[in-house]
Structure formats: structure tokens, C-alpha cells
C-alpha positions as CSV (number, residue, x, y, z in Angstrom):
1,V,119.0,-75.3,44.5
2,T,117.4,-73.5,41.9
3,T,114.8,-70.9,43.0
4,P,111.7,-70.9,40.8
5,A,110.7,-67.5,39.2
6,P,107.9,-65.7,40.8
7,A,104.4,-66.0,39.2
8,L,103.3,-63.0,37.1
9,P,100.1,-61.2,38.1
10,P,97.1,-62.0,35.9
11,A,96.7,-59.7,32.9
12,P,94.0,-57.1,33.4
13,Q,90.8,-57.9,31.7
14,P,88.8,-55.3,29.7
15,P,85.8,-54.0,31.7
16,T,82.7,-55.9,31.0
17,A,79.8,-53.8,29.7
18,T,77.0,-53.8,32.2
19,T,73.5,-54.4,30.8
20,A,70.6,-52.3,32.2
21,P,67.9,-54.4,33.7
22,V,65.2,-55.1,31.2
23,A,61.6,-54.2,32.3
24,P,59.2,-57.0,31.9
25,A,57.0,-56.7,28.8
26,P,53.6,-55.2,29.5
27,S,50.6,-57.5,29.4
28,P,48.7,-57.2,26.1
29,V,45.6,-54.9,26.5
30,A,42.5,-55.9,24.6
31,T,41.3,-53.3,22.0
32,P,37.6,-52.6,22.4
33,A,35.6,-53.6,19.4
34,R,34.4,-50.7,17.2
35,A,30.7,-50.1,16.7
36,P,29.7,-50.8,13.1
37,L,29.4,-47.7,11.0
38,P,25.8,-46.6,10.1
39,A,24.7,-47.6,6.8
40,A,24.9,-44.8,4.2
41,P,21.6,-43.2,3.4
42,P,20.2,-44.2,0.0
43,T,21.3,-41.8,-2.7
44,Q,18.4,-39.4,-3.5
45,A,17.9,-38.2,-7.0
46,V,18.5,-34.4,-7.4
47,T,15.4,-32.8,-8.7
48,A,15.6,-29.6,-10.8
49,A,14.1,-26.4,-9.4
50,P,10.6,-25.8,-10.7
51,P,10.5,-23.3,-13.6
52,P,9.5,-19.8,-12.7
53,S,5.8,-19.0,-12.8
54,P,4.3,-17.0,-15.7
55,A,3.9,-14.1,-13.4
56,A,7.6,-14.2,-12.3
57,R,8.7,-14.5,-16.0
58,R,6.5,-11.5,-16.9
59,A,8.0,-9.5,-13.9
60,A,11.5,-10.3,-15.0
61,T,10.8,-9.3,-18.6
62,D,9.1,-6.1,-17.4
63,T,12.2,-5.2,-15.3
64,E,14.6,-5.9,-18.2
65,N,12.5,-3.8,-20.6
66,H,12.2,-1.0,-18.1
67,E,16.0,-0.9,-17.6
68,A,16.5,-0.8,-21.3
69,N,14.0,2.0,-21.7
70,L,15.6,3.9,-18.9
71,A,19.0,3.8,-20.6
72,K,17.4,5.0,-23.8
73,W,15.6,7.8,-22.1
74,V,18.7,9.0,-20.3
75,A,20.7,9.1,-23.5
76,G,17.9,11.0,-25.3
77,A,17.3,13.4,-22.4
78,K,21.0,14.3,-22.4
79,Q,20.6,15.4,-25.9
80,E,17.4,17.4,-25.1
81,G,18.6,18.9,-21.9
82,K,15.2,20.5,-21.1
83,L,11.8,19.8,-19.7
84,N,8.7,22.1,-19.7
85,Y,6.7,21.4,-16.6
86,W,3.2,22.9,-16.0
87,A,1.5,22.3,-12.7
88,T,-1.1,23.5,-10.2
89,G,-0.1,24.0,-6.6
90,T,2.1,26.7,-5.1
91,G,5.3,28.0,-6.7
92,K,7.3,26.6,-3.7
93,E,5.8,23.1,-4.3
94,I,6.6,23.1,-8.0
95,Q,10.1,24.3,-7.6
96,G,10.7,21.8,-4.8
97,I,9.6,19.0,-7.1
98,A,11.9,20.3,-9.8
99,N,14.9,20.5,-7.5
100,E,14.4,17.0,-6.2
101,F,14.2,15.6,-9.7
102,N,17.4,17.5,-10.7
103,K,19.2,15.7,-7.9
104,K,18.9,12.6,-9.9
105,Y,19.0,14.1,-13.4
106,P,21.0,17.3,-13.2
107,F,21.5,17.4,-16.9
108,I,17.8,18.4,-17.5
109,K,16.9,22.0,-17.1
110,I,13.3,22.3,-15.9
111,E,11.3,25.3,-16.9
112,P,8.2,25.3,-14.7
113,W,5.0,27.3,-15.2
114,R,2.2,27.5,-12.6
115,G,-1.5,27.9,-13.5
116,N,-4.9,26.7,-12.5
117,T,-6.4,23.8,-14.4
118,D,-8.6,26.0,-16.6
119,D,-5.7,28.2,-17.7
120,Q,-3.5,25.1,-18.4
121,F,-6.1,23.4,-20.5
122,E,-6.8,26.5,-22.5
123,K,-3.1,26.8,-23.4
124,L,-2.7,23.1,-24.0
125,Y,-5.7,22.9,-26.3
126,A,-4.7,26.0,-28.2
127,E,-1.2,24.5,-28.8
128,H,-2.8,21.2,-29.9
129,K,-5.1,23.0,-32.4
130,A,-2.2,25.1,-33.8
131,G,0.1,22.1,-34.0
132,K,2.8,24.0,-32.0
133,Y,3.8,22.3,-28.8
134,T,5.9,23.8,-26.0
135,V,4.8,21.8,-22.9
136,D,6.0,18.3,-21.9
137,V,4.5,17.3,-18.6
138,F,1.5,18.8,-16.9
139,T,-1.0,18.3,-14.1
140,L,-4.7,18.8,-14.6
141,D,-8.2,18.3,-13.2
142,P,-9.9,15.3,-14.7
143,N,-12.7,17.5,-16.0
144,Y,-10.8,17.8,-19.3
145,L,-9.9,14.1,-19.6
146,P,-12.8,13.2,-22.0
147,I,-11.9,15.8,-24.6
148,M,-8.2,15.2,-24.3
149,L,-8.7,11.5,-24.9
150,K,-11.1,12.2,-27.8
151,E,-8.6,14.5,-29.4
152,N,-5.8,12.0,-28.9
153,M,-3.7,14.6,-27.1
154,L,-2.0,12.4,-24.5
155,R,1.1,10.3,-24.9
156,E,1.1,6.6,-23.8
157,M,3.7,6.5,-21.0
158,D,5.5,3.5,-19.3
159,T,3.4,1.9,-16.6
160,F,6.1,0.0,-14.9
161,Y,5.2,1.4,-11.5
162,V,1.7,2.7,-12.1
163,K,0.3,-0.8,-12.9
164,N,0.5,-1.6,-9.2
165,W,-1.7,1.4,-8.2
166,R,-5.5,1.6,-8.0
167,Q,-6.4,0.6,-11.5
168,E,-9.7,2.5,-11.8
169,D,-7.9,5.8,-11.2
170,N,-5.2,5.3,-13.8
171,D,-5.1,4.6,-17.5
172,P,-3.8,1.1,-18.3
173,K,-2.2,2.6,-21.4
174,G,-0.3,5.2,-19.3
175,R,-2.0,8.3,-20.9
176,Y,-2.9,9.6,-17.4
177,S,-2.0,8.7,-13.9
178,V,-2.7,10.0,-10.4
179,Q,-0.6,12.9,-9.3
180,S,-2.4,13.2,-6.0
181,Y,-5.8,12.7,-4.3
182,I,-7.8,15.8,-3.2
183,N,-9.1,14.6,0.2
184,L,-11.9,16.9,1.4
185,V,-13.3,16.8,5.0
186,I,-15.4,18.9,7.3
187,E,-13.4,21.6,9.0
188,Y,-14.5,23.3,12.3
189,N,-13.2,26.0,14.6
190,T,-12.5,24.4,17.9
191,K,-13.3,27.7,19.8
192,L,-16.8,27.8,18.3
193,V,-17.8,24.1,18.2
194,K,-17.9,22.1,21.4
195,A,-16.6,18.5,21.3
196,E,-20.1,17.1,21.8
197,D,-21.4,19.2,18.9
198,V,-18.9,18.1,16.3
199,P,-20.9,16.9,13.3
200,K,-21.1,13.2,12.9
201,S,-22.8,13.1,9.5
202,F,-23.2,15.3,6.5
203,E,-26.9,15.6,7.4
204,D,-25.9,17.2,10.8
205,L,-24.8,20.3,8.8
206,T,-28.5,20.9,7.9
207,A,-29.6,21.0,11.6
208,A,-31.3,24.2,12.8
209,K,-28.4,25.0,15.2
210,W,-26.1,25.4,12.2
211,K,-28.4,27.7,10.2
212,K,-26.3,30.4,8.6
213,K,-23.2,28.9,10.2
214,V,-21.9,26.4,7.5
215,A,-19.7,27.7,4.7
216,V,-19.5,26.0,1.3
217,E,-17.0,26.9,-1.4
218,E,-18.9,28.1,-4.4
219,N,-17.3,25.7,-6.9
220,A,-17.3,22.5,-4.7
221,I,-18.2,20.4,-7.7
222,H,-15.8,17.6,-6.8
223,W,-17.3,17.3,-3.4
224,F,-20.8,17.1,-4.8
225,L,-19.7,14.4,-7.3
226,A,-18.3,12.4,-4.4
227,L,-21.6,12.7,-2.6
228,A,-23.4,11.6,-5.8
229,R,-21.1,8.6,-6.1
230,A,-21.4,7.6,-2.4
231,W,-25.2,8.0,-2.3
232,D,-26.9,8.6,-5.7
233,W,-27.7,11.7,-7.8
234,D,-31.2,12.2,-6.2
235,K,-30.0,12.0,-2.6
236,A,-27.0,14.3,-3.3
237,T,-29.2,16.8,-5.0
238,E,-31.7,16.7,-2.2
239,Y,-28.9,17.3,0.3
240,L,-27.8,20.5,-1.5
241,K,-31.4,21.7,-1.3
242,R,-31.4,21.2,2.5
243,L,-28.1,23.1,2.8
244,K,-29.7,25.9,0.8
245,S,-32.8,25.9,3.1
246,N,-30.5,26.1,6.1
247,E,-28.9,29.2,4.5
248,A,-25.4,27.8,4.0
249,L,-22.8,30.5,3.4
250,L,-21.3,30.6,-0.1
251,Y,-17.7,31.9,-0.5
252,R,-15.2,31.8,-3.4
253,G,-11.9,30.1,-2.9
254,H,-10.8,27.5,-0.3
255,T,-8.0,29.7,1.0
256,H,-10.5,32.4,1.7
257,V,-12.9,30.0,3.4
258,R,-10.1,28.6,5.5
259,D,-8.9,32.0,6.6
260,L,-12.4,33.1,7.6
261,N,-13.0,29.8,9.6
262,I,-9.7,30.3,11.5
263,A,-10.7,33.9,12.3
264,G,-14.0,32.7,13.7
265,E,-16.3,34.2,11.0
266,F,-18.3,31.0,11.0
267,P,-17.9,27.7,12.9
268,I,-17.9,25.1,10.1
269,A,-16.7,24.7,6.5
270,S,-18.3,21.8,4.7
271,E,-15.5,20.6,2.5
272,M,-11.9,21.6,3.0
273,Y,-8.5,20.3,1.9
274,L,-7.2,17.9,4.5
275,F,-3.5,18.6,3.8
276,R,-4.0,22.3,4.4
277,I,-5.8,21.7,7.7
278,I,-2.9,19.5,8.8
279,Q,-0.4,22.2,7.8
280,D,-2.3,24.9,9.6
281,M,-2.7,22.9,12.7
282,E,0.9,21.9,12.9
283,K,2.7,25.0,11.6
284,K,0.3,27.8,12.6
285,K,-1.3,26.2,15.6
286,A,-4.6,27.3,14.1
287,P,-7.7,26.7,16.3
288,I,-9.3,24.2,13.9
289,D,-9.8,20.5,13.6
290,W,-11.6,18.1,11.2
291,T,-14.1,15.3,11.0
292,A,-15.4,13.1,8.2
293,P,-18.4,10.8,8.0
294,F,-16.5,9.7,5.0
295,V,-13.6,11.4,3.1
296,T,-14.5,12.6,-0.3
297,S,-11.5,12.2,-2.7
298,S,-11.2,13.5,-6.2
299,I,-8.0,13.3,-8.3
300,M,-5.4,15.6,-9.9
301,F,-3.8,13.7,-12.7
302,Q,-0.5,13.9,-14.5
303,G,-0.1,13.6,-18.3
304,T,2.3,14.2,-21.2
305,L,1.4,15.6,-24.5
306,K,1.6,13.2,-27.4
307,N,3.7,15.6,-29.4
308,S,5.8,17.0,-26.5
309,P,9.1,18.6,-27.6
310,N,11.2,16.7,-25.1
311,P,9.8,13.2,-25.0
312,N,12.8,11.5,-23.3
313,S,13.0,14.1,-20.6
314,A,9.3,13.7,-20.1
315,A,9.6,10.0,-19.9
316,L,12.4,10.3,-17.2
317,F,10.3,12.7,-15.2
318,H,7.2,10.4,-15.4
319,D,9.4,7.4,-14.4
320,W,10.9,9.3,-11.4
321,I,7.6,10.8,-10.1
322,T,5.8,7.5,-10.3
323,S,8.7,5.4,-8.8
324,P,8.7,4.5,-5.0
325,E,11.4,7.1,-4.6
326,G,9.4,9.9,-6.3
327,Q,6.2,8.9,-4.6
328,R,7.7,9.0,-1.1
329,F,9.2,12.4,-1.8
330,Y,6.0,13.9,-3.2
331,A,3.9,12.5,-0.3
332,A,6.3,13.9,2.4
333,F,6.8,17.2,0.6
334,T,3.2,18.1,-0.1
335,F,1.4,16.2,2.7
336,R,-1.0,14.8,0.1
337,S,-2.1,11.2,-0.6
338,V,-0.5,9.8,-3.7
339,G,-1.1,7.0,-6.2
340,D,1.4,4.5,-4.6
341,P,-0.4,2.9,-1.7
342,N,3.0,2.2,-0.1
343,A,4.0,5.8,0.2
344,P,1.8,7.2,3.1
345,S,1.5,10.9,3.5
346,A,0.6,13.2,6.4
347,E,-3.0,12.9,5.2
348,D,-2.9,9.1,5.3
349,K,-1.4,9.2,8.8
350,A,-4.0,11.8,10.0
351,M,-6.9,9.7,8.7
352,A,-5.4,6.6,10.5
353,K,-5.4,8.6,13.8
354,K,-9.1,9.4,13.2
355,G,-10.0,5.7,12.8
356,S,-9.4,5.5,9.1
357,P,-12.8,6.8,7.9
358,K,-14.0,5.5,4.6
359,R,-12.8,7.2,1.5
360,V,-15.1,7.7,-1.5
361,V,-12.9,8.2,-4.5
362,V,-14.2,9.8,-7.7
363,P,-12.3,8.2,-10.6
364,G,-11.0,10.6,-13.2
365,L,-13.2,9.5,-16.1
366,F,-16.4,9.5,-13.9
367,Q,-15.5,13.1,-12.9
368,G,-14.8,14.2,-16.4
369,E,-17.9,12.6,-17.9
370,N,-20.2,14.0,-15.2
371,Y,-18.6,17.3,-14.3
372,E,-20.9,19.5,-16.4
373,R,-24.0,17.8,-15.1
374,A,-22.8,18.2,-11.5
375,E,-21.8,21.8,-12.0
376,K,-25.3,22.7,-13.3
377,V,-27.1,21.1,-10.4
378,F,-24.8,22.6,-7.9
379,R,-25.1,26.1,-9.2
380,D,-28.8,26.0,-9.9
381,I,-29.4,25.1,-6.3
382,L,-26.8,27.0,-4.3
383,W,-25.9,30.0,-6.3
384,P,-28.0,33.1,-5.8
385,K,-30.5,33.8,-8.5
């Protein structure tokens, strides 16, 4: 019997790849509808900027011309290297002004000379007649303006800054401009005048209680001119007569009057320099104060000779002293009111503290044209016969 062969085991099958379970597809999500974009604004036509006004064009042109002149003056002054400067005031003030100018223009050597207005004019006029000129810039009382204008002695200077000042006090052609205002007020000794007795008007100085107690400087012509301008010639003249009847005290020199008032020689001085009063009160603690029914203001002016030997240096000095920079320095250094209304001095601040009393300014030409008349009236009445 034949035995059948045993059956072979089945051949191994390659492993079958297992497939990961497939996640069900997500349900479709509805996308929210977008809001419609806003409509674009209508295109606006671009309009050109309006053209500059005539005033703006003039200002731009003036600035360009001034800068060009400045460059020309600097170049010329470097060649000259010198400036002859005559002035009133103290030696300390004059040198201080020169030093400040030299901080900006160190290549100009300043040769200062100090003299009163009479001495200065005498020298200026003598040089003019001789045709030999040594001075460039000077400061003077307006008494001499008429003759200097008549003789054509003054140079026309740039008015870039000055044109913005009080026009009736400055020449539109630049031949003269304000150096400073001489503000005169009533000064009194606080130890001799009670608060309730402080004069409230100029007429108060003629009261019986002030007989032989009010001092007047013997050449107070500027003050008298201011009174004549504030009132009229007849009223101002009558006022001098009343002072004379009240036996006002006549002294020579404001410094002398100030010293006597501080010392108590008399209680009241009728017209004193405000800047000096401020200095004495602050620095010396002097027993004085001031009052003003109105402040009388005359002018010291600055000019340049037409035939000055150093015209470019003179132009630079004039430009600096009349600039905002120069005006701020001069006002702070001297305490005096200056031509630029935006450069307040110690005087201006002191007047503001007193309620800003009215100022009666005597323009330079009015002073020059009427000085001799005022001097004659003043001396005929107040000077001893």
C-alpha cells in the first residue's frame, strides 16, 4: 500500500500593510460675506499755494539785500580793521559796548573817545569844515540835528532793523536813529517825604509846603521841552514861573543834584534820570524813590559821518547796535530804554511796576528845532538875574 506524502504547510504570505483609519471629512463651513468696500472719495484737484503777499516779498528781498550788505561790510571792515567811536556816558559804559561788539567782530579795533554833546559837536563840525575826518560813529543830543542835516554831514545807514522802531524818532533814510531815551522823573528822599505827601502832579511841586524844597537842574531844557509838548508853550512857561515863585533850588549837574538829594539836602528833585535812580536804589540802597505824573523822554541819537574814514566798520557797528542782539545788550547793560520796543530795559520794567505812567517823548527834530527857544525861556525865568 502506498502511503501518500504529507501535505506541505502553506507558504508564508508577506505581511499586509495596515491602513490607518481615515477621519471623516469635515463639514464645509460657510464663509461670511464681506462688507462692500467704501466708495473711493472723488479725486480733488490740487490747488497751488497762494503767491506770497507784497509785504512778504518785500521782507524776503530786504533780508536778501541785508545779508549781501553784511558780507560786503565784513570784507571791507577786515581791510579797515578800525573804528573811531565817540560817545557820551561813562568810560565804563563805552568800553563795555566796545568789548561786546568785539566779541562778534574781533578784527575791528575800536578807539573810543568820551565827551559831552557840546564837545563832540564842536570837534565834528570843525572836522567837517576842514574836510578832515577822524570819527566814524558818534552819539549826540538832537539839539544839533538841524545844522548837521543842513550841512549834509550824516551818512545814510541801513534801516533793516530801525524801520520797525518808533518812526517819528528815527530818520527814514537812516541818517540818525535812537541810541537811548532819556527818561526823566520826580525823585524824592524817602526819609523826608511821607508816603501820603508824594507829589501826584507837577503842579504839586509848586505847593507852599515845598517852598525852597524842590531842586531843578539849571539846564533842564529837555524836561521843559517835554512839558511844552505835553501841554503847550504857554502852560509850560507859566509852570516855570510858579516854580520860580516857590523859590525852587537851582543846581548844576544831575549827579550833583542826585548826591544832595540822597544826603537829605532837600526832599525833592523835579527831573532826574530814571536809570540812575534804579541803579542807586538797587546797588547803593539809597533812601530815594520816584514818581511820575508822566515820564518826560528826550532822545540821544546815534549817527555816522558821511565822510567817515572807516565806512564798513561803521556800518557793521550800526548794524550790530540796532539789531535785536545789540539792543538787548545795550538795554541790559545801561538800564536805559532803547529804540527796539522788544528789548525792555530796567527802566521799562520799573515803569511797568509803577503802573506804566504815560511817556511824553520829544522827537529829535522837534527838540533840535525848538531847543534855543526853550533854553531862552527857561533861563530867563529860572536863572538869577
